[in-house]
C-alpha positions in Angstrom: 0.1 0.0 0.0 1.0 3.7 -0.5 3.4 5.3 2.1 1.4 7.3 4.8 4.6 8.5 6.5 7.8 9.5 4.7 10.9 10.9 6.5 13.9 11.9 4.6 17.2 13.2 5.9 15.8 14.3 9.3 18.4 16.3 11.4 17.9 17.8 14.8 20.3 19.3 17.3 20.0 21.0 20.7 23.0 23.3 21.0 26.1 21.3 20.3 24.3 17.9 20.8 23.1 16.3 17.6 20.1 14.2 18.5 19.1 13.0 14.9 21.5 12.5 12.2 20.1 12.1 8.5 17.4 9.7 9.5 15.2 8.4 6.6 12.4 5.9 6.9 8.9 5.4 5.4 5.8 3.6 6.6 2.9 2.3 4.6 -0.9 2.2 5.4 -1.9 -0.8 7.2 1.5 -1.3 8.9 2.8 -1.1 12.4 6.4 0.0 12.9 8.4 -0.7 16.0 10.8 2.2 16.8 13.5 1.0 19.2 16.6 2.4 20.8 18.1 3.2 24.1 17.0 6.2 26.0 18.6 9.1 24.4 18.8 7.4 21.0 16.5 10.0 19.4 13.2 8.2 19.4 11.2 11.0 21.3 12.7 13.8 19.2 11.8 11.9 16.0 8.2 11.5 17.1 7.9 15.2 18.3 9.2 16.3 14.9 6.7 14.1 13.0 3.8 15.4 15.2 4.8 19.1 14.9 5.9 19.7 18.4 9.5 20.3 17.2 10.9 21.9 14.0 13.7 19.8 12.5 17.0 21.5 11.4 17.0 19.8 8.1 15.0 17.1 6.3 11.5 16.5 5.1 8.5 14.9 6.8 5.4 14.1 4.7 2.3 12.6 6.0 -0.9 11.7 4.1 -3.6 13.0 6.4 -6.2 10.9 4.5 -8.9 13.7 4.2 -9.9 17.2 5.4 -10.6 17.8 9.2 -8.1 14.9 10.1 -5.0 15.5 12.2 -2.2 14.0 10.2 -0.3 12.5 13.2 -1.0 12.1 17.0 1.3 11.2 19.8 0.2 9.1 22.8 2.8 10.4 25.2 4.5 8.3 27.9 4.2 11.1 30.4 0.5 12.1 30.4 -0.8 15.5 29.4 -4.0 15.4 31.3 -6.0 17.8 33.6 -6.5 16.1 36.8 -9.4 18.3 38.0 -11.3 17.5 34.9 -13.4 14.4 34.0 -12.5 11.6 31.8 -14.9 12.9 29.1 -13.6 16.4 29.4 -10.1 15.4 29.0 -10.8 13.1 25.9 -12.5 16.0 24.2 -10.2 18.8 25.5 -9.9 21.2 22.6 -12.4 19.5 20.5 -15.6 20.1 22.7 -19.0 19.5 21.3 -20.8 22.9 21.6 -24.5 23.5 21.1 -25.9 27.0 21.3 -22.8 28.4 22.8 -22.6 25.7 25.6 -20.7 22.5 25.9 -23.1 19.6 25.4 -22.0 17.4 28.4 -24.4 14.5 27.5 -23.0 14.4 24.0 -19.5 14.4 25.3 -20.1 11.5 27.6 -21.5 9.4 24.8 -18.6 10.0 22.5 -16.1 9.4 25.3 -18.0 6.2 26.4 -17.9 5.1 22.7 -14.1 5.7 22.3 -13.4 3.9 25.7 -15.5 0.9 24.8 -13.7 0.8 21.5 -10.3 0.3 23.3 -11.7 -2.0 25.8 -11.6 0.4 28.8 -14.2 0.2 31.4 -14.0 3.8 32.7 -16.8 6.2 33.9 -16.7 9.2 31.6 -17.8 11.5 34.7 -14.8 10.2 36.9 -12.3 12.8 37.8 -8.8 11.9 36.1 -7.1 12.9 39.4 -8.8 10.0 41.1 -7.6 7.4 38.5 -4.6 5.2 38.7 -1.7 5.3 36.3 -3.0 2.6 34.1 -6.5 4.2 33.7 -5.0 7.4 32.9 -3.0 5.8 30.0 -6.3 4.6 28.6 -7.6 8.1 28.7 -4.7 9.2 26.5 -5.1 6.4 24.1 -8.9 7.3 23.7 -7.9 10.8 23.0 -5.8 9.5 20.1 -8.7 7.8 18.4 -10.9 10.9 18.7 -8.5 12.8 16.6 -9.0 10.4 13.5 -5.3 10.7 12.8 -3.7 8.7 9.9 -0.5 8.1 11.9 -0.5 7.4 15.6 2.6 7.3 17.6 2.5 5.2 20.8 5.2 6.0 23.4 5.5 3.2 25.9 1.8 2.5 25.9 1.8 -0.7 28.0 4.3 0.1 30.9 1.5 0.3 33.4 -1.0 -1.9 31.6 -1.7 -5.6 32.7 -1.8 -8.4 30.2 -5.4 -8.2 29.4 -5.4 -4.4 28.9 -2.3 -4.8 26.7 -4.0 -7.5 24.6 -7.0 -5.2 24.1 -4.6 -2.3 23.0 -2.8 -4.6 20.5 -6.1 -5.5 19.0 -7.1 -1.8 18.7 -3.8 -1.0 17.1 -4.1 -3.9 14.6 -7.7 -2.8 13.8 -6.5 0.8 13.3 -3.9 -0.4 10.8 -6.3 -2.8 9.1 -8.5 0.3 8.5 -5.8 2.0 6.6 -4.0 3.8 9.4 -0.3 3.5 10.4 1.1 3.1 13.8 4.6 3.7 15.2 5.1 1.8 18.4 7.8 2.5 21.0 8.4 0.1 23.8 11.3 -1.2 25.9 9.4 -4.6 26.1 11.1 -6.2 23.0 9.1 -9.4 22.8 6.0 -7.2 22.7 7.4 -5.0 19.9 8.2 -8.2 17.8 4.8 -9.5 18.4 2.6 -6.4 17.5 4.7 -4.8 14.8 5.2 -5.6 11.1 8.6 -4.0 11.0 11.2 -2.5 13.3 13.5 0.5 13.0 16.4 1.0 15.4 17.9 4.3 16.4 21.4 4.4 18.0 22.8 7.7 19.0 20.5 9.5 16.7 21.3 7.4 13.6 19.1 4.8 11.9 21.1 1.6 12.2 18.5 -1.0 11.1 15.1 -1.2 9.6 13.9 -4.7 8.8 10.7 -6.9 9.0 10.0 -7.8 12.6 10.4 -11.5 11.8 14.1 -11.0 11.1 14.8 -10.2 14.7 14.8 -11.9 18.0 14.6 -10.1 21.4 18.3 -10.8 21.9 19.3 -9.6 18.4 17.2 -6.6 18.7 18.6 -5.6 22.1 22.1 -6.0 20.6 21.2 -3.7 17.7 20.1 -1.1 20.1 23.1 -1.0 22.3 25.6 -1.9 19.5 27.3 -4.8 21.3 26.6 -8.3 22.6 24.5 -8.4 25.7 24.9 -10.8 28.6 21.8 -12.2 30.1 19.3 -9.5 31.1 18.5 -11.0 34.6 21.1 -11.9 37.0 21.3 -15.5 38.3 18.9 -16.1 41.1 20.8 -16.7 44.4 19.2 -19.2 46.9 17.9 -17.3 50.0 20.3 -17.8 52.9 18.6 -16.1 55.6 17.6 -17.1 59.2 14.2 -19.1 59.0 13.8 -18.4 62.7 14.2 -14.6 62.4 11.0 -12.4 62.0 10.3 -11.2 58.6 11.5 -7.9 57.6 8.0 -6.7 56.6 4.9 -8.8 57.5 1.4 -7.8 56.5 -1.8 -9.5 57.9 -5.2 -8.6 56.5 -4.3 -5.0 55.5 -7.2 -2.9 54.1 -7.5 0.8 53.1 -11.1 0.6 53.1 -11.1 0.9 49.3 -9.1 -0.9 46.7 -7.2 -2.9 49.2 -9.4 -5.3 51.1 -7.4 -8.1 52.6 -3.6 -8.2 51.9 -1.2 -10.5 53.6 2.4 -11.5 52.9 5.9 -11.9 54.5 9.0 -10.3 53.1 12.3 -11.7 54.4 15.6 -9.9 54.6 17.8 -10.8 51.8 15.2 -11.8 49.2 13.5 -10.2 46.3 9.7 -10.9 46.7 7.5 -10.3 43.7 4.1 -8.8 43.9 2.0 -9.6 40.6 -1.6 -9.3 39.5 -3.8 -7.6 36.8 -4.1 -3.9 36.5 -6.5 -2.6 39.1 -5.7 -5.6 41.5 -4.6 -3.1 44.1 -0.8 -3.7 43.9 0.2 0.1 44.0 -2.4 0.8 46.6 -0.9 -1.8 48.9 2.6 -0.2 48.3 1.0 3.2 49.3 -0.3 1.5 52.6 3.3 -0.1 53.3 5.0 3.3 53.1 2.6 5.6 54.7 1.1 7.3 51.7 -2.4 6.1 52.6 -3.8 5.1 55.9 -4.9 1.6 56.8 -8.3 0.9 58.1 -7.7 -2.7 59.2 -5.1 -5.2 59.5 -1.5 -5.4 61.0 1.8 -4.4 59.7 5.1 -5.5 61.4 8.6 -4.5 60.7 11.2 -7.0 62.1 8.5 -8.4 64.3 7.4 -5.1 65.8 3.9 -3.6 64.9 4.1 -0.3 63.0 1.7 2.3 61.7 3.2 4.9 59.4 1.3 8.1 59.2 3.4 9.5 56.3 6.2 8.4 53.9 8.7 10.4 56.1 7.8 8.1 59.1 8.2 5.1 57.1 11.6 6.3 55.7 12.8 7.2 59.1 11.9 3.5 60.2 14.0 2.1 57.3 11.4 1.6 54.5 12.1 3.3 51.2 10.0 3.4 48.0 10.5 3.8 44.3 6.9 5.1 43.3 4.9 3.8 40.3 4.8 7.4 38.9 8.3 8.5 38.6 7.6 12.0 37.1 4.6 12.7 39.5 6.0 11.4 42.7 9.7 10.3 42.2 11.6 13.3 40.9 11.4 17.0 41.0 12.3 17.6 37.2 13.5 21.1 37.5 15.7 20.5 40.6 19.4 19.5 40.2 19.9 15.7 40.2 22.0 16.1 43.3 19.3 17.8 45.1 16.8 15.1 44.1 19.2 12.4 45.6 19.5 14.6 48.9 15.9 15.0 49.4 15.5 12.1 51.7 18.5 12.9 53.9 18.7 16.7 54.3 18.9 16.5 58.0 22.1 14.5 57.7 23.5 16.8 55.2 23.0 20.1 57.2 25.8 22.3 58.4 24.0 24.6 60.8 20.7 25.7 59.3 21.9 25.1 55.6 22.4 22.1 53.6 26.1 21.6 53.0 26.9 21.7 49.2 30.1 19.7 49.8 28.2 16.9 51.6 25.5 16.9 49.0 27.9 16.6 46.2 29.8 13.9 48.0 26.6 11.8 48.5 25.8 12.3 44.8 29.3 11.3 43.9 29.2 8.1 46.0 25.7 6.8 45.1 26.1 8.0 41.5 29.2 5.8 41.1 27.5 2.9 42.9 24.6 2.9 40.6 26.3 4.0 37.4 24.0 7.1 37.3 25.0 9.2 34.2 24.5 12.9 34.4 26.6 16.0 33.2 27.1 17.0 36.9 25.4 17.3 40.2 23.8 20.5 39.1 22.2 19.1 35.9 18.5 19.3 36.2 16.6 16.0 36.6 14.6 16.4 33.5 17.8 16.3 31.4 18.5 12.7 32.3 17.2 9.6 30.5 14.4 7.7 32.0 16.8 5.1 33.3 19.0 7.7 35.0 16.1 9.5 36.5 15.0 6.1 38.0 18.5 5.5 39.4 18.3 9.0 40.9 15.1 7.9 42.7 16.8 4.7 43.9 19.8 6.7 45.2 17.4 8.9 47.1 16.1 5.9 48.9 19.6 4.4 49.5 20.8 7.7 51.0 18.9 6.9 54.3 20.3 3.2 54.4 16.9 1.6 54.5 16.3 -2.0 55.6 13.3 -2.5 53.4 12.9 -1.2 49.8 9.7 -1.2 47.9 10.0 -0.9 44.0 6.8 -0.2 42.2 7.1 -0.7 38.4 10.8 0.3 38.5 11.6 -0.1 34.9 8.7 1.7 33.5 10.0 3.7 30.4 13.4 2.4 31.0 15.6 1.1 28.2 17.2 -2.4 28.0 20.6 -1.3 29.1 19.2 0.6 32.2 16.9 -2.3 32.9 19.9 -4.7 33.3 21.6 -2.1 35.7 18.5 -1.8 37.8 18.1 -5.5 38.0 21.7 -5.8 39.1 21.0 -3.3 41.7 18.0 -5.2 43.0 20.0 -8.4 43.4 23.0 -6.6 44.9 20.8 -5.0 47.6 19.3 -8.4 48.4 22.6 -10.0 48.6 23.6 -7.3 51.1 20.7 -8.4 53.4 18.1 -5.8 52.3 14.5 -6.9 52.0 13.3 -6.1 48.4 9.7 -6.0 47.1 9.4 -5.9 43.4 5.9 -4.8 42.0 5.6 -5.2 38.2 3.0 -5.5 35.5 5.8 -7.3 33.5 5.4 -10.9 34.4 8.8 -11.7 32.5 10.5 -9.2 35.0 8.8 -10.8 38.1 9.7 -14.4 36.8 13.2 -13.4 35.9 14.1 -11.8 39.3 12.1 -13.5 42.0 12.1 -16.9 43.8 8.8 -16.2 45.4 5.9 -14.2 44.1 2.7 -13.1 45.8 -0.4 -12.6 43.6 -3.2 -10.0 44.1 -6.7 -10.0 42.6 -9.4 -7.7 43.5 -7.6 -6.1 46.3 -6.7 -9.4 48.0 -3.6 -11.6 48.1 -4.9 -14.7 46.7 -1.8 -16.9 46.6 1.8 -17.5 46.5 4.2 -19.3 44.0 7.7 -20.2 44.6 10.6 -22.3 43.1 9.5 -24.0 39.8 6.1 -22.6 40.1 7.3 -19.1 39.5 6.3 -19.2 35.9 3.6 -17.5 33.8 0.8 -20.1 33.9 0.6 -20.5 37.7 0.7 -16.7 38.2 -1.9 -16.0 35.6 -4.2 -18.6 36.9 -4.1 -17.0 40.3 -4.5 -13.5 38.9 -7.6 -14.6 37.1 -8.9 -16.9 39.7 -9.1 -19.9 37.5 
């Protein structure tokens, strides 16, 4: 079929840094293109140029809009551009409101929003406030906005990082149906098996250059990862070390019948010092809400929480941190980093008291802390004063981990730690998790990526409808047993 998207000789620089170097590619109607590369390879810049958000320095972009009144290209962003105080329907139709006699027709907007949500398999109330939604449901609102625009080309930037298997499958079907109807999709994801499954062809960017563009069937996940990084990769997941703790010692963190009076109903588990415990379940099962209970973000209504055998009740994240419980939150941009603050300030946020000299924070101590933890985590930044937003997603996540490690925690909760993180940084983060466990820290790994949970954990607790419904260990840490528990079959 005829090309819908044509890019020829695309170049873009930011100051002295060349981000795109003479990139040329095309995409036909009915096709899905996987766009892969490490963070900083130029993927986001290419998409922003193609959608008109950035002006390229050189080159040509042509998009067949497919008719008058259509937006040629639309980007479903990784970091949401939603208004929390507005409803789902208002966000979906923002800028394209249905107006009758000078007033917004809210009934018509609800009907349109409901139809779009149903079309992508999302069961959301059009009247719900977006600020009350979880990250996965906000992603569905962003996706529904894309299909309202009737674009000929839709760019999807990490759309499944917070979606469970069922929601991801529904999205894949929607993308394929969109392509079958004459559209073209560009799909960006660090989940390489997912890219090869949903895409017809794959283009690889490395340091701003197009280094490969071939049919998806010509790649394997391993060969695609190697094309991205430009070198052979060792195994992604470190070998699982057998737990060597003291069976008689109390668990590092033990929950019995925890409830927040809402999403979390009855949650129980035992996390031991020196292990990585996985927490799995479908989207909406209550995993993130449970993490929020454990670290004091939300208050529990029932149940008991023990830290090394002693009952605790955290009224704030600061209290949890002071007791030795650190967290990497699911929403890195919203709750993990302050993007406009220096990266060293972000790392220091949890330990300002220890860094003070008199009434002020010592810059020397701050920089020393950043240098030590940055080297330990292989955090790449231009310097301690570089703004956090200038870092890649993987390095931002390492800064969040460093902020937790600064207080020397005994328990570390990781909620979706590799969301929006490239394959090289994922391997670094997995190595960090295993090293922390080997040093005696208790690590809880919460993830929508079953492969990630299976690859790192010897025990996995599964949640369904706000309850912990079972545990698998040893040889049972596999996809089928976990999925059966998650679905209740």
